[in-house]
N, C-alpha and C positions, 0 to 999 in steps of 0.2 A: 717140190716138190709135189707131192702129188696131189691132190683137196681131201681123198681116203685115209691115207700117210696122217696130212694136216691136224685134221679131224679128230684121230687115232688121238693124235700127241696130246691139239685139247682136251678132249677126254681125258687122261692122263694126268695130264696137269688139274681138274676140275676136283676131278676123285683124291688125287694128293693133297691139292687144300681141306676137302672138307674130311680126309680122314687126320685129319695134322689141328684144323679147329673142332674134333670132336678129342682126341686124347687131350689140348693140349681144357676142353672145362670138364672134363670127365676130374682132371692133375688132386691129385689129395682128397683136398674136402669137398673141393668143387663141387661133384657125385653126388651130394644130397643136396644143395642147393642144386643142380640139375634134377634131380629126381624129384623132387619140389615144384618146379617149373611145370615140368613132364607132367602132372595131376594136376596140377593147376590148367597147364592146357589143354589137358581132356576135359574137365570142367567145364572150361569155357564154352569148350569143340562142342560139348554133348547138351546145350543146351540150346545154345544157337540149332542144336537139330529138332530138337525136340520145340524151338522159336517159328521154325520151317513146317514142322510138321502139323504145329496147330492151323499155319498159314492155310494151309495145306487145306487143312481140315474145314476149315472156315468157311475157302471157296466153295467147296460140295461140287456140287454139276453148276454152278457160276462160271461163267470164264474171266480169267484173271488178265487183264490188260497190262498191258508192261505200257504206259503211258511214258508223256516230254520227260516228267520229274525223273522217273527210276533211270531214263537215262540221262540225268544231269547227278545225281547221287553213284551212278558207273561213271561220269570224270573223274567226283569231283574223291573218289575212291582211288582211282587211275594216279590222279595227283598227287594223295598222298602216298599214298605209296614210290612210290617216282622218287618226292622229297627224303624220305629214310632209306632209297637205297644209295639217292644223293651223301645222304651226311654220309653211310657207311662208304663210302668211298672216297668222301675225301677227307676220313678217319685214318684209316687201313687197309678197307682192304682192293686196291688197285698194287700193293706190295707185298713182294711174294719173294722168298726164300732163297739164295744162291742165286737171282733176277742175271749177274753174271753171267756164272756157269749156263745158263741156260740160256741166254739168249744166241751164247753160242753156239746151240744148241738145235737149239728153233725157230721156225720167225720171230718179229712182232704180233704178226696178226693170229701166231699161234697161241703164241701166248694171253693175249684177248682173251682168246675166243674162251679157252679154258677159265677165264674168267670169270665172264658172262657165266656160260657151263654151270660155274661154283654156285654164284647171283640167283641164277634159275631153278639150281635144286633146289637154294635156302628155300626161296619163295616160292617154291610149291609145294617142301614140304610145312610151312609155319600157315600162311596166306589159303593155300593147294585145298589144307585141310577143313578150312574156315567150310570155305565153298560146297566141299565134296557133303560135307557132312550135309548143314543146311539145304542144298539138291536131296539128296537123297532123303533127309525127311518129309521134304513139301513135296515130294514126288512121292512118297508115302501115303501123305494125307489126303494127297488129290486124288490117290490109284491112279500115276502114267510112268509107268516104268520106263518112257523112253524121253525121259527128261532128263537123267541123269546123262546118259553119254552124247546127250545133242551141248549142254553145257561146258559137259570135259573138255567136249573138240570148239567150241566158242568160244571157250576161257584161255587155250595155250596160246594164239596168235598175241592174245588181251596180255597174255602174263610176259610175252617174249621182247611184246613193244611198251611195257610200262619200263619190266628190264633197260634193256637201251637206253628206254628217258634218263633213267635216274641217273644208269651210269654216264652218259653224256653229260653231266649239269654239272654229276658228281665232279669229273676228270676236268670241264669247262671251267671250274670256279677252283677244284684245288689247282691248274696249270694259269689261272691269271693270278688269285696270289700268291703263286712264286714268284711272277712279274716283276712286282708291282713295289718297291723301296718306298718302302714307311708307309703312313696313314695304320700300323698296325692297332691302335683302338680302335678308327672309326669300318676296320676287316672284323673283326673280335662282333663288334654292335649289328655291324648288314649279319654276322652269322648267329648272334642270339636273337633277331629278329625272325630269319627266317626258320630256326629251330622253333619257335614261338609258335609258328605260322604253322607250321607241320604240325606242331602239336596239336594244331585248332583244327585243324583243318575234322576228321571226321567229325567232331562238334555241330561243327558249324554246318559240315552236310546233312544232319540229319532231325536239323531246326533248332540248332542254339541258337542261330540273329536271332532268335524269337527274344530270345531273353534281353539279348541285346537292344532291346526296342526298333527293331528294324523293319520292316513292314515288306521290306527281298526279300526273296527266298533264293536261298544260296543255287541249290538245286535246281532250283529254275531258271534261273541265270545261268546256268553252265550248259544246258540245252541250246545256249548259242553257241558250244562249239560242236564242229561238226560230228565228230565222233562221238556222242552220244548217243546218235541213233542205232550206234553196234548194238544197239540190248535188242533189238527187234530178231538177230541172227539167234537167240530163244526161243524164240519160238517157233523155231523149225523143225517140225513133226512133233509137237506138242499140245495140249491142249490150250497152251496160252497166247494170247490174245495182241497183235503188233498189228502197229499202220506199215506197212511192208513201200517203201515205196524211191523215189529218187535220191536223196537222204542216207537212204539206207546203204544203199551202192555204193554214192560216197563215202562212209564212210567205212564200209568193209573196207574200198580201197587207197584208202590212207593210210589203214594200219597195217595193210599187208603193205602198200607204196614205199610208206616212214622205215622201214625193216632191216631194208640192205640200204636206205641210203643214213640212220642212224648209226648202222653198221658202217658205213664207209670215217664217220667223223669221226666215233667213236676211236676207231684207231687211228688217225690225221693227229686226234692227242695224245691218244696214248704218247705214241714217238715223241711228239712235244714237252711233254711232261720227263717221258722216262729217257732223251736222250737231249734234250735241250740245254740241257748245263746252265737247269739252279743253283744259286748263289745265297739260296737264302741261307741263312745261319738258326743255326741249333742248338747254340746255348740262348742268344736272347739278343735285345737291345743290349748297350752297356750302359750305364749310367755314373754317373762321380759319390749317388746317394748312399751311401751307406748306413750300419746303426749308429748310434751315438755311443762317442768316443767313451763315457761313459759304463757301459756294458763291457765287462770282457770279452772278447776273442772266445768266441767259444764253449762260454756259457749258457743255459739255460735263453735266459734272455735274454741274449745278441741272435741266439737261433731262432727263437721266436719273429724276431725284428728284420733279423734275413729272410726269411720263406715266406712274410709277406710285401716288403719288397720286390724278392722274385716270384710276385704271384704278380704285382700291381705293373711290371714292365711287361709281362705275356701274359695278359688278362683271359687269355686262352683256357689257360690253363684251367677255371672257373668252372668251364662249357657244359661240365654235367650234372650242376644245378640244376641248370634244364630238368633234368628228370624230377628232380624235388617239385618243382613248379610245377607240371603237368595235371596232376591232381587241385589244384587248386584252381584251377583256373573256370570254377563253375563257380564260386564265391566273387570271379574276377568280373562273369554275366551282373550277376547279384548287385555289384559297386555300382556298376555300367546304367544296367538298367532303373533303379532307384538311388541316384547318387547324395541323397540321409543316409541312404544305410552306410556311406563306406569309413564313420568312424568305428561302428558296431565291425565291419567286417575285416578293418585293420585293425583289430585289439583281437580276432583270433588268428590271422592272416600272419601278424607276425609273428606271433610269440612261436607258431609250428616250427617258421625260416626261418627261425632266429636256434632252435634248440636242434634241427635237422644238419644247416650249416657250422653247427658250432666244431660235429666232426667233421660233412663230409667238403669241408673246405679244404683241409690238408691233410688231413688222419686216414685218407682213407688206398693211400699210393703212399707209405711214406720208400718205402725202398727203390718204387721205380721210377719216384723222381731224386733220383738224386743222382741218375744217369751216368754218365761217367766216374762220378766220384763215389763211386757206393761200395766197388774194393776200400779206397782208403776211412768211408763211414761206417764199416763194420767190421774195420783194424781194432777198432774205438773199445776200447776194456767199458769203460761207463755206457753199455746200453740206453740203464735207466731215463741217463740226461738226455737222450735224443728221445722216444718217448718222451717225456716229460718236455721235451719244446715242442712238440707236435700236438701234444694237449693243451699248453697253453695259450700256441697260435688260434683256435678258435674257438678262447675261452671266450672275446671277445662282445662274439654273438648272442651271450647268456645280455649284457649289460642292455641288448634289443631289445630279447626276446621279453625280460624285467618289466622297459624302461614302456616297452605295448600292454601288457597288462596291469600294468600301474593307470594306465591313461585306459584301459579300458572301464577300468571304478571310477577315474573320472567321470564317462562322458556315462554312465549308467549298462554299461553293458552287463558288469560283474556288480553282482553286491561284496559287501563292503569286507562281510567273514570271508562270501568267498575268494577274493580277490586277495587278500591273503596265505589262504591257501593252494589259491593258484598258483602262488609266485616262490610258494616251497616249492611244491611242485614242478614251472618249471628251470630251477633253478637245479634239483639235483638230475631233471632230463636235460641240463646241456653239458651240467656236468660225467652226466652217462655214455649221451653224444660222446663228446669230445674223446674220454678214454677208449669207449669198443671202437672207435675210428681204427686208431693205427694195428689193433687187436686183426681184423678182419681184412684189412689192408692189407698186414704183414704174411698173413696167411693166401689171400685171391693175390699174390698184386698183378702189375701187368706191367712193363718191359717194351711195348713194341711205340716207336713213336709214330703221334698226328703231324698232318703237318692244314690244322684249320686258317692256317695268316701262313705268313714266310716264315716265321719259323716254327721248327718242330717241337712239341708239348708231347706229353706224355701224357694222358688223362685214366683215375683209375676204372678197371674193370666194372665191368658191366653186374656179375658175381656181387664185388664188393661194395658197393652199391645200392643192389638188392639187400645181401646180408645186413647193410645198417640201418635202410629203409626196417627195416621188418623187425631188429629187434630193439630197434628205440620205436616205432609203430605201439610195437606191444606193452612194451616197459609204458608208454602213455598211454596207452589206452589200460591196465589194470591203476594209472595211476586215475584218469578221470571216474571210473566207476570208483575209485577211495574217496570224491570229492564231491560228489553227485549223488554216488548210492543213496546218501543215510539218507537225503533229504525228501530222498525220493520214496525211498521205505515207510518216510516218517510221512507222508502227504498219507499214504496209502490205508497205511492202518491207525491213522488218526492220532500220531504226540511226532511231534517235531524233537528229532535230538540235538543235546544241549554243540555249542558250540568246541564247547572239549573236548569232548567225545570225537566230530566230529577233524578239530583239530588233533586227538592223538592217532585217529587211523591216518592222518595224511602225511603224518613227522612221524609216523611209522612204513608205511612205506617208501617218504622220501630217506629215510636210513634204509634198505632193502636195495633200494634202486644208487644210491652210496656206497653200498657197500658192493654188488655188483662192480659198481664203478671198479675201486677200489681193486674188486678180483681180475678183471678185461684190462686193468694196466700194468699187475704184475705179470700177467700170461702175457702181458706183449713183449711186455721187458725179456722176457724167459726166448721169444717167438727170432728177436733185435739176434740174441744172444747166438742162437741156432741158426741162426740161417746164412748163409754161405753162398761165394758165386761159383757160381755155377757156367 
């Protein structure tokens, strides 16, 4: 096959994958989430553009020097983006529809090239937009119009290098996990640790390590990597100043020279993954452990117990819970830098985890989680029992949240009256989280399996995670206002509200939250009865 024809087929595959991803993203109510996400994305982009303009304006007539620390930050962001691409490759983006038919039409190298072009287009849209807007803002502020085309031309090879590096890492991890038998818990633990490190990377690169009490700057440490000097190229033809030397030439040679080598390695790993004949189990490890005999098979309690057993047998089902953990990493930093604050911070972090996990653990993908048994499940006339079991399975997290609130009152984090009010609020929020999750999960299901370990699982869609977090977060914000607003307003006005008034307000808000929980629970049952296998 001629190289031109092969590349044409690769572009066609990439176009098809992008179109398929877009159609699945805008299907039904997901369109609303996509619209809100684009608005948020545009807001952050404009904010970064304003920051870039201010930096360019402040530089004025002074020369902006590209220091070694900036090179280290470039390496840090490259590693972060490579980690994200690797995680995405491990999940689903090395899979392609109708692959048997496709491999009989084109070569595996063409398919791989198409997948890489798809990933390159995605990353160009998301991260390229940020880089472009920041560079335009900086160029306008500094009065240097030549900066924008230089940034674009210099960034493209870096993005190609990062996409290849991340894809190679992801396929290597996926291939290795499919070849290793057993050690499911070890593979899951390794995946969780790597995911946490990827999530921490941006915080550490911008100086978050100081909050950990580290005397070393991570950005400075990354300057020892040879490609850090690649940042000097951004000074070509611009007012920026950099120290060009042998290290710059070495960095350029590494970036450009690694591209064909990484593609060759990626091609070999992809062939090993696609045609290696992995014998990984789709269902997971079998176990003799079953729900207690006193629970009637198929009852609500039996189903809830079975969900926990099935999850513990394949812990990779819970990898999506990492999304809820990332925003709380700053609290972890505070606890490490000042160990005396650990009890106080635990009283804040654990209730938040308990509230979100009450719904996110089992409720965000109830249809996709049934896999091949879905047609039989949908034939059950009693849809309320199915939804009720999902809600019940997540409620044990409420005990963790409530005990943490009580612990906060014991260690003095909360006043006695506030502890009681927070307990009422947290209990209602746990119920709301567990009830709203099936509604969001049925509305935004995901049926494509991933293989983070030897066993394939189906994790919730990102839209379902965002929708659940947004709904629970909004309810929690209203509840916190009900708990603390009377005290704050009272201190400002000089009149202290009575505890009865505060309790009445909190109980009213909790009642509204529980009412919303009942409405979402009923709606989840209706959605389940209307669901069909397409």
